[in-house]
N, C-alpha and C positions, 0 to 999 in steps of 0.2 A: 504494499499500499504507500502510497506517496503520502507523505506528512502534509496536513493542511496548514497554509500559513494563517497567523492569528491576526492579520491584518485586516482592516475593513475594506472590502475590495468592491468598488463601484463599477469597473471596466474590466471584465475577463472574457476572452473569446470563448464561445460555446464549448469548445473542445476543453479547454483548460476547466470550464464549470463543470463538465461531467467528471474529470478527474478530481479535482480539489474539493468537491461537494461529496464525494464518496460513492456517487452513483453507479461507479463501475467496480463497486468492492466485490471480491471474489466470494463464492459462496463460502468456499473453506476457511475464509477468515472470520467468520461469525457463525453462531450455532442459533436457530429459531425453536422455539418450543411453542406450537400453536394450541389455540383454544383451550387454555387453562381456564377452567370454571372457579371463578374466584366467589365465595359466598359473602353476601352483605348481611347486615344485622337482621333483616326479616326472612331470611333464607334464599332471596333471589341469587342467582348466579350469573356472573357478568362474564362473557367470554375476553379472555386476555392472551396477548401474544408477547413473549419474553425473548429480547434479542441480546445474546451474551457474547463477548469475545471468544474466539478459540485459541488455546494454548497448547502446542504440541499435539495437534489433532483432537484435543478434547476442550468442552466448554470450560471456561476459566473456573477456579474455584476462589479466586480473590474476591473480597467484598468491595464492591464499588459504588459510587454514587449512581442514582437512577434517573433518567429523563423519562417523563411520563407523559403520555398523551391520552386523554379521555375524549372520544370521539363519537358522534353519531353516524359518520359517513363511510363505515366499513373500515376496521382495523387493517384488512388486508391491504388496504393502499398506502400504509405507512411504511412499506418495506424499505424506500430509499433512506428514510430518517433512521430507521432500525439499523440498516446496515452502516451508515455513516458513524453514529455513536457508538455501536458495538465495536467498530474498529479504531475509535479513538478514546478509549478507555473509560467507557461506560456501558452500564447496563439499560436498555431502551425498553419500555413496557408500553404497549398499545391496548387499550381496551375500548370495546364497543359499550357505549353506554346504554341504560337500562331500557329494554324494548326495542332496541335497535340491531338490525343483522343478527348476529350468534348469541347475543345476550337474551337472558330471560326477562320475564318482567313486561309491565306496561310502560310506555313512552310517556313523559310529561316534559314540559318545557323548562329545563333546568332545575326545577324545585327539587328533585332527588339528587343532584349533582353535588350539593353540599354533604350531606351524610353518607352518599356512596363514595365521594371522594375521600372522606376520612377512613371509611372502611378499607378502601383500596390501599391507601397510604399505610394503614397499620399492618395490612397484610404483607405488603412489600417490605416493610420495616423488619419484619421477622424471616424473611427468607435467608438462607446462606449465602446467596450472591449479593445482598444488599448490605451497604455500610450504614443504613438507617438516614440517608439524605437524599432528598428528592427535589428536581428542578422539574418545571413543568414547560411543555411546549405546545403551541397550538394557535389556530387563526380561526377567526368568526366564533361559530358554536363552541368549539373546543379552545378558543381564548377565554370563552364565557365560562368554560368548566374550570378553567385556572381561578378565575375571579371567585367561582363557588368554593373552591377548596380553601383559598385564602381567607374568605369570609367565615368559613366553617372552623378555621383554625387548626387544621391538621398538623399535629406535632412534627411529623417528618418532613413537611415542605419548608423547604429553605430559600427558594426562589422561583419567581415565575417571569415569563417574556409573553404576555398576552398581545396578539396581533389582531388588529381589526375586531377587537373582543365585545361579546355581548354584555351590555352594563347599561344600568340606569334607563331600563327600557319604558317605564311611564313618563320619561321626561323628553327624551329625543331619540328619534331613530328607530322606534317602533310604535309607541303612541309619541308623536311630535306635536307639543303643545295642543294636544287633545285630538288632532287628525290621525288617522291610521296609515302607516306606510305599507302599501300593497305588496311589497315585495315580499313579506312575510305570508300573505295570501298565497302567493306564487309558491314559497318554499313549502307551505303546506301542500297544495295542489300536487307539487311533484313529488314529495318525499311520502306521502301516503300510502304510494305502492311501492317505492324504493326502500328496502330496509326495514318495513314495517311488518307488523304480526299479520296485518290483513294481505300484505302482499306475498306472504308464503303461500296463500292459495292460488294456483295460477289462474281460475277463473276470475276471482276477485281482482287479481292484479291486472287482468286485461281489461276490466271495466273501469278501474280507478286510472289505468293509461289512458284509456279514452277520454276520459274526463280531464286529465291533464293536457291532452291534444287539443282540447277545445277551449283552452283559457281563454283567448281573445273573446268569444262568444260569451262565455261566463262573465267576464269582465263587464261586458255591457248590459248583464242583468243583475248588477249587484243590487241590494245585498244578498249575499249568500246566507240561505235560511238553514236553521237546523233541520234535519231530516229531509231536506227537499232536493237533494242532490245526491250523486253517487258517493260522495265523502262520508255518507252517514254508514258506509261499510268499513270505514277507517275510525271507529267513534272516537278514540282518545284524540285524534288528530282534528276531527270536526269540533268535537267540545272544547279544545284549547282555542282553535280559530275564532269560532261564534263567540265564545267568551270574551277573548281578546278584543274582537272588533265592537263588542257591546259595551266593554268597560273602559270609559274614557279617562277618569281620574286617576292621579298618580297615587294608588292607594296601596293596600295589602296585596292585590291581585299581581302588582308589579314589584313585589318587595324583594324577590330573589334578584341578587346582583345590583341592588341599588346602593352604590356606593357613595353618591353624592350625598345622599341624606343619611348615610351611616358609616362614615369613614372610619369610625372608632372602633368597628366590628372587623376590620380587616387586619389580619395577621402582620406583625411588623417584621417584614423580610425585604431583601432587596428585590425592587420591581422594575422592569424594563418595559414601558408602554410603548407600542409600535401602531402607527396608522397613517393615513393619507388625506390629503386636502380634498380628494375626490371620493374619499370610501364613505361607506353608510354609517359606519361608527366613530367617524373623525371627529365629531363634537363631542361624544362620551369620551374620548380618548383624553381630549384637552381638560374636559371637566373631571375626569377621574384624576388626572394628574394634580389639577387645583386642588381637588377634595384630599387627596392622599399625601402631598408633598408636607403641609404644615402638620399632618396627622401621626405619621409614622417616621422613624429615623430611617428607615429603608436601607438603602438610599433609593429614591425614586427618579427614575430616567424616563425621558420620552424623545422619541424621533418621529417628525412628521415629514413626509415626502409628498411629490405631485402625484400620489399613485389611486388606482382605484383599488376595489377590494381584493386582498390577497395577491396583489400584483406588484410586491416590492423589489422583483427582479425584472421589472419591466421600466422602460422609460417614455414610451409613447403610448396614449390611451385615448380613445375615441379618435377624434380628427387633428390630435395635437401631439407633438414631440417636445419633451422638455429637456432633451439632449442625452448622450448616453450616460453622462456623469450623474445623472438622477438614479439610475438602477442600483439595487445592491446585488451584485452578480451572484455571489456565493451565499445562500440562503442559511446554510448550517455553520460554517465557519465562524462567523462573528458572534452567533449565539454560544459556540463552544467557548469562546473567549470570555463570555460573562460566566458560563456556568464552570469554567475551569477556576475562575477566580473565587467565585462563592461557594463552589463544592469542594474544590481540591485546595483552595487555599494558594494558589500559584501566583506570584507578584508578576501582572502581565500590563497591559495597555490599559485595564480598567482605572478610570480616575486619572489617566495620563495622557491618553491619545484619541483622537475622534474615531468612533462616535460615542466614547466613553469619557472624553475629557472634562465635558460640563454637563449638567443635567439635562439640557435641552439642545436637541439638533434639529434643525428645520431647512428645509428646501425653499428658497425664495424664488417663486417663479416669475417670468416674464421679461428677462433680460437678453432674450433671443432676438434674433434679427428680422422675425416676422415673414421670412420669406416661406417657400415650400422645401420640403426635403425630398430625397429620391423617390419616397413613396406618397408625394402630394399632400403631406400633413403640416400643418402650421408649425412653425418653428417659434414656439413661445420661449423656450430655454428656462434658464435659470441656474441657481448655484446653491450649494450647501453653505450653512452658516452655524456656528456654535453660539449657545445664549445661556444665561445662568438661570432664568426663570420664565415662566410663562404665566400671564402675560408679560411682555417686555417691559421693564421698569422704565425705559424712557419713551413709551407710547404717548402721543399727543391724540387723545380722543377729539375728533373734529366733527362739529354737525355739518352735514350737507342737506341743504333743506329743499323740498319738493318746490318749484316755482310755479306760478300761475299759467305761465306760458309753455310749460313742459320742460323748462331748465331744471339744473340741479348746482346749487351754488352755496358757499358758506355764508352768504348774505341772507339773514331772515327776511322773508317776504315782507313788503310794507302794505300790500293791501289789507283793509279791514275785513273782507270777507270774499274768499276765491274758493271755489270747489270745480271739482271734475267728476261727472258721474258715467257710470256705465252699467250695463244690465249683464248679470250673471245667470246664465241658464246651465241647471245642472245636466242637461241633456246634451249639451255641447261644451264640454270642458275644454279648458287649455292644455294642449297634449305636453307631455312630458319630452324634454330633448336633451338627455344627458344629467349629470349631476351625482349626487352622493348615493348612490344605489349599490346594492348588492342583490342576490338571487335574482337577477333582472332576466334570466333566461328566457328569450323569446318576446318579453313583453316590454322591455325598456332597453335604452342605451345607456353604457356607463360613462362617467367621466367629462370630458371636455369636447364641446361640439359647437360648431356655428349654429346659432339659434334659429334654425330653417328648416322646413318640412322637405320630405323627400321619401325615397322608397325604403329607406332606412327605418321610417317611423310609421307603424301599423295603422295608427290613428290620425296621420297628418301626412300623407302622401304627396301632396302638392309641394311643389318646390316653391313656397313662399315663406318670409319671415313670419315669426310670431308676432312682431311688432305691426304686422299688418292687420291684426285681429282688433275688433273694436271694444273687446273686452280685455285688452292689455293696455294699461296706461305706460307711457315712456316717459321718464324724466332722466335728463343726461347734461353733463357739463360741456361748457365750449371745449374746443380741443385744448389739451393740456400744454402749459408754457414751459414746463419742466417734469422730469420723472416724479412719480409720486408713489412711495412704497406703502402698502396697507397690509400690517401683520397683527392679527389677533383675533379676538372675538369680535363678532358683528352683530349689531341689532338695528332694527328699524322701529322708530316710533310713530305710529300712523293714527290721525285723528280721522275718524270715520264714522259713517252711520249707513244703515240699511233698512229698506222696506221690510225686510225679514226679521223674526225673532231670534234666528240662529243662521250664521253664514260663515264662510271662511275669507280670510284675507292671505296673499301670498306675496312675496317679495323676491327678487332675483337680481343680483349684483352681476353686472356685464362688464368686460373689458371690450370696448368697441374700438377696433382696428380700422384705419381709415384705408380708403381705397388705394391699390398699389398694383404695379405690373402683374404680381403673383396673385392678387386677390382684388380683381378689378371692382367688386362689389363690397369690399371691406370684409370683416370677420366679426361677427358678435360673438364673442367668446364666454361663455357661462363660468362664472368665478365661485359663487356661492348662492344658496336659496334657502328659503324658510316659509313657515306657515304659522297660522295662529286659528284655532277655532273659536268663535266667538264667545261661546257658552262658557269657556275657559279663559276668558280675557282677566279676569281678576285673580284666579288662583288654578293651578294644576289639580288641586285637591277637590274643588267643588264646582257644579255647573250652575250658571246664571244665566238664563235667556235675557235676551235684549228688548228693550221698548222700542218698536219700529219708529224710525224718524230720529230717535235720541243720538246723540254724538258721544262716542267713547274714545279714549286712547288705547290702543293696541300695541302690544310689543311683540316683535316678530323677531325671534331669536335665530338668525341664520347660522350656517356652518362657519367654522373659521377658517381663515386663509393665511397666506402670505404671498403677496403678489404687487409687482412694480408695474402700475399704469404709465406707460412710456410717453414722453413727449409726443404730442400730436394726436394720441387716443384720446377717447371720451370715457369718462365714468357714467356708468347709467344703471339705473334701477327700475326695473319693471315691476308695476304693481297690478295684481289681478285677484281672482277668487278661487283657482283651480290650477291643479297641475298633476294631470292625469296620465298615467297610472302611478305615478310617484306617490300621492296621496288619494285616500277615497274621496269620493266628492260630496260634499253637503248638500242634502236636499232642499236647504233653506226653509224646513218646515218645523223644526224644532221638535220633532218625534224623538222618541228614545234612539241611541245610537244603534245603527246597523238593524232598525225595526221599521223603518219608514216604508210608507206604500206609496206616497205621493212625492211630486217635486213642484216647487213653484220657482219663477224667475224673480231674481231679487236685483232692486236697483240699489246700486251701492254708490255712496256719495264719499268722496275723499276730499277732505279739507287741507288747505296749504295756504294759510294766511297769516298775519302777523299774532293773532291770538290762539290760533290751532295750526302752530308750524310742525306739519309732518316733516320727517326727516329720516336719514339714516346716519348713523354714527359710526364713523371709520376709525381705526386705530392706526393713525398716520404715524410712521418712523421717520424721523427727521434724517435728513442726509448727513452722512458723515463728512 
């Protein structure tokens, strides 16, 4: 085996990646024990694979630290990780979570993964090949199982690296300010037949697969009702989905992995949080960092790249390239550096060199030349920068006000009264084009896109810009006279009223490229977006309907970003009331969530005057 460098490698040719990441490890270098059934406290057994180093043709008898993945996506797919860590001085353990693939029991969304994780860790700690120390690894759902184990306080757990991890689900990224992110509707429709109890029967699996194949049609018939679709054949999946879509408040239903509201429950261990500016859990990654950093000694580190979900080894997403320097080419070696330090006590680059030199590592987007690369993608570019904290201490929070004439400026409007109105028809929602999305399979595109329809958008196939729609209000600056860096958390404060008792308001931040030889029509690049469901305007804990015609102030929390708006570009904010199928569509009727039978067209009034100054608050970073 070739030894793997401990440097954080952003650029490595593909052949080098295959070697240094251990993907070509010979079978004789490690031993795999498959389908060990590990008992939980209630007698349910979870299927577990164990990868160990080979020494002199036999599995090593040495007690070693363990790298653990607890995942719902089939442990058999963890072979490359297992081979890598088993050939680099660790035991690697992969376990199917409860009710998934080869494990017994009934699946529930993360709620079993705290106690199951504790039981799994206790079992590992008693094995002759374990030194009693566990580091966890995994992305998305099995980033969430890391958080679940840390919140449950498993004694053997010594460090975690949650990537794009499920957390704070009632706040943002699953329930998002009261709206439901339909990517998890999509996840359920896809996974009800894959790896589920119901999918073990061939006939049932075929019916559920047919349902999954018709997702576009089912999306147009929302809400999904209990017992009214083939999803009833996978009852635990139907029960969770319908319950989640009916449960808007950030209450006990969403308690599992709620780190923001209970950081004191998190075990005091070293934590490295990983996510991207275009990932569905990006906002929760920064929120988790801000919650844990002052609460535990950790240490707590965070890296944010220009990535979509689970694509840290990539540098181009959607229609945009951020440059090859954006990619983490070797996905296992940099983690091993972390594990070597905290599980083996090795004095290495942790705390001394990037990406471990400072607690925060961010990719600042937007410094490319704006041309086309060899594949026709916008060269938005960017560079890496190390920071001491998040948000950045030198941030200058700057109000950019919506102007009566469609402008966006730092001067507050002088008009005593100014409004813009539009009609929001739930039967004709604004289509989603990119953004912070995962589980997008076939219903959405992820990441950075020109805000223009086309064949790639199933519900907006005509090649026209979103700005052409009458239900999208556009507010933009004059062309910038100098570069402007925006790095941090984003909020829109919107003064608005509606003819409805409940509705939604959405906001999207866009980097407007001017026309050029490569882009004769310019390029409207989505940077961040957000939503608020009006009944949750006062609190995420309690629903309060509106009085039609009364003006309220709404806070739209967008996803965080780091982007340089270059000289000659415009900063643009789009205001509307839907972004489908990123979010479920509000019927405007005020009926209980996911139980409506009617829709009504709502007339929306946006105020942008001296006494009701709607605005976006941008975290501006002064030029050095």
